[in-house]
C-alpha positions as CSV (number, residue, x, y, z in Angstrom):
1,X,46.2,117.4,27.9
2,X,43.9,115.5,25.6
3,X,40.9,116.7,27.6
4,X,42.2,120.3,27.5
5,X,42.4,120.1,23.7
6,X,38.9,118.6,23.4
7,X,37.4,121.3,25.6
8,X,39.4,124.0,23.8
9,X,37.8,122.7,20.6
10,X,34.3,122.7,22.0
11,X,34.7,126.3,23.4
12,X,36.1,127.4,20.1
13,X,33.1,125.8,18.4
14,X,30.6,127.7,20.5
15,X,32.5,131.0,20.4
16,X,33.5,131.5,16.9
17,X,33.1,128.6,14.6
18,X,32.8,130.7,11.5
19,X,35.1,129.7,8.7
20,X,38.0,131.7,7.4
21,X,38.6,132.3,3.7
22,X,42.1,131.4,2.6
23,X,44.1,132.8,-0.4
24,X,46.2,129.8,-1.3
25,X,48.3,131.4,-4.1
26,X,52.0,131.6,-3.9
27,X,52.6,129.2,-1.0
28,X,55.5,126.8,-1.6
29,X,55.1,124.1,1.1
30,X,58.6,122.9,0.6
31,X,59.9,126.3,1.6
32,X,57.6,127.2,4.5
33,X,57.0,123.9,6.4
34,X,60.1,124.1,8.5
35,X,59.5,127.7,9.5
36,X,58.1,128.7,12.8
37,X,54.5,129.9,12.8
38,X,53.8,133.5,14.0
39,X,51.2,132.2,16.5
40,X,53.9,130.1,18.3
41,X,55.3,133.2,20.0
42,X,52.5,135.8,19.7
43,X,49.1,136.2,21.2
44,X,46.9,136.4,18.1
45,X,43.5,137.8,17.0
46,X,41.5,135.9,14.4
47,X,41.9,138.8,11.9
48,X,45.7,139.5,12.5
49,X,47.4,139.5,9.1
50,X,50.4,137.5,10.3
51,X,48.1,134.9,11.9
52,X,46.0,134.8,8.7
53,X,49.2,134.0,6.8
54,X,49.8,131.1,9.3
55,X,46.3,129.9,8.5
56,X,46.8,130.1,4.8
57,X,50.0,128.0,5.1
58,X,48.3,125.4,7.3
59,X,45.2,125.2,5.2
60,X,47.1,124.9,1.9
61,X,49.9,122.6,3.0
62,X,47.7,120.5,5.2
63,X,44.9,120.1,2.7
64,X,42.3,120.7,5.4
65,X,38.6,120.5,4.7
66,X,35.7,122.6,6.1
67,X,35.5,120.6,9.4
68,X,39.2,121.0,9.9
69,X,39.0,124.7,9.4
70,X,37.2,125.0,12.7
71,X,40.5,123.7,14.3
72,X,42.3,126.7,12.8
73,X,41.8,129.0,15.8
74,X,44.6,130.6,17.8
75,X,43.8,128.9,21.1
76,X,43.4,125.4,19.4
77,X,46.6,125.8,17.4
78,X,48.5,127.0,20.4
79,X,47.3,124.0,22.4
80,X,48.3,121.6,19.6
81,X,51.8,123.2,19.2
82,X,52.4,123.3,23.0
83,X,51.6,119.6,23.2
84,X,53.8,118.7,20.2
85,X,56.7,120.8,21.7
86,X,56.2,119.0,25.1
87,X,56.8,115.8,23.1
88,X,60.2,117.3,21.9
89,X,59.1,118.4,18.4
90,X,60.1,121.8,16.9
91,X,57.7,124.7,16.6
92,X,57.2,124.5,12.8
93,X,54.3,124.3,10.3
94,X,55.4,120.7,9.6
95,X,55.0,119.8,13.3
96,X,51.6,121.4,13.3
97,X,50.4,119.5,10.2
98,X,51.8,116.2,11.5
99,X,50.2,116.8,15.0
100,X,46.9,117.7,13.4
101,X,47.0,114.6,11.1
102,X,47.7,112.4,14.1
103,X,44.9,114.1,16.1
104,X,42.4,113.4,13.3
105,X,43.0,109.7,14.0
106,X,42.0,110.0,17.6
107,X,38.7,109.4,19.5
108,X,38.9,113.1,20.7
109,X,38.7,114.2,17.0
110,X,35.8,111.9,16.3
111,X,34.0,113.3,19.4
112,X,34.8,116.8,18.2
113,X,33.3,116.1,14.7
114,X,30.2,114.5,16.3
115,X,29.8,117.6,18.6
116,X,30.2,119.9,15.6
117,X,27.5,117.9,13.7
118,X,25.2,118.1,16.8
119,X,25.9,121.9,17.1
120,X,25.1,122.4,13.4
121,X,21.9,120.5,13.7
122,X,20.9,122.6,16.8
123,X,22.1,126.1,15.9
124,X,18.9,127.0,13.9
125,X,16.5,124.6,15.5
126,X,14.0,126.0,17.9
127,X,13.6,124.5,21.3
128,X,11.0,121.7,21.5
129,X,10.6,119.4,24.4
130,X,9.3,116.7,22.1
131,X,12.8,116.7,20.4
132,X,14.7,116.9,23.6
133,X,16.2,113.5,23.1
134,X,17.9,114.8,19.9
135,X,19.4,117.8,21.7
136,X,20.4,116.3,25.0
137,X,23.6,114.6,23.8
138,X,25.1,117.9,22.7
139,X,24.7,119.3,26.2
140,X,26.1,116.2,27.8
141,X,29.2,116.6,25.5
142,X,29.4,120.2,26.8
143,X,29.9,118.8,30.2
144,X,26.4,119.2,31.7
145,X,25.7,117.0,34.7
146,X,22.3,115.3,35.1
147,X,21.3,118.2,37.4
148,X,22.4,120.7,34.7
149,X,20.4,118.8,32.1
150,X,17.3,118.8,34.2
151,X,17.7,122.5,35.0
152,X,18.2,123.4,31.4
153,X,15.2,121.3,30.3
154,X,13.1,123.2,32.8
155,X,14.6,126.5,31.5
156,X,13.6,125.7,27.9
157,X,10.2,124.5,28.9
158,X,9.2,128.1,29.9
159,X,7.0,129.7,27.2
160,X,9.3,132.7,27.0
161,X,12.1,130.5,25.6
162,X,10.0,128.6,22.9
163,X,11.1,130.9,20.1
164,X,14.8,130.5,20.9
165,X,17.1,128.1,19.1
166,X,18.8,125.5,21.3
167,X,22.1,127.4,21.0
168,X,20.5,130.8,21.8
169,X,18.8,129.2,24.7
170,X,22.1,127.7,25.9
171,X,23.8,131.2,25.7
172,X,20.9,132.8,27.6
173,X,20.9,130.0,30.2
174,X,24.7,130.3,30.7
175,X,24.3,134.1,31.0
176,X,21.6,133.8,33.7
177,X,23.6,131.2,35.5
178,X,26.7,133.4,35.5
179,X,24.6,136.3,36.8
180,X,23.3,134.2,39.7
181,X,26.7,132.7,40.6
182,X,28.6,136.0,40.0
183,X,26.4,137.9,42.3
184,X,27.0,135.7,45.3
């Protein structure tokens, strides 16, 4: 389950790491912490007003910073809550905050923060084979095998890809890979 959470975080990072703005007025943590979050029983969209209320409560009562805001995605929160419930805990905001606080003390969280930092350093940096040693660890964390690394390096070495950022090149590479494997 820990690997599932870690990969859910990485996928969330790549496909929607933009932060959400929270209005923290009028939330009494003592009154809401033992309530069940909306997302615990509903499929959510990131702009769903009831889900946004869940996020407001978690953000305000959990005192989360910018890095932690990336964790506040429906799929990540659902994975956290399912894990906590499998351990016999109730589906409440208090459970979520406690689980997230424990998660922040784990190696998986440290790897997530490191991956986030690598992602941020690469998202606007254009591909450059001379800097490949700086970029390669991110792709290893994304699960690339040595063959994938070699193939991706060959892909970015093409002059047509030199104006792309590493992240844009990754998306294009994955799209082309999916086209090749999907057509078989």
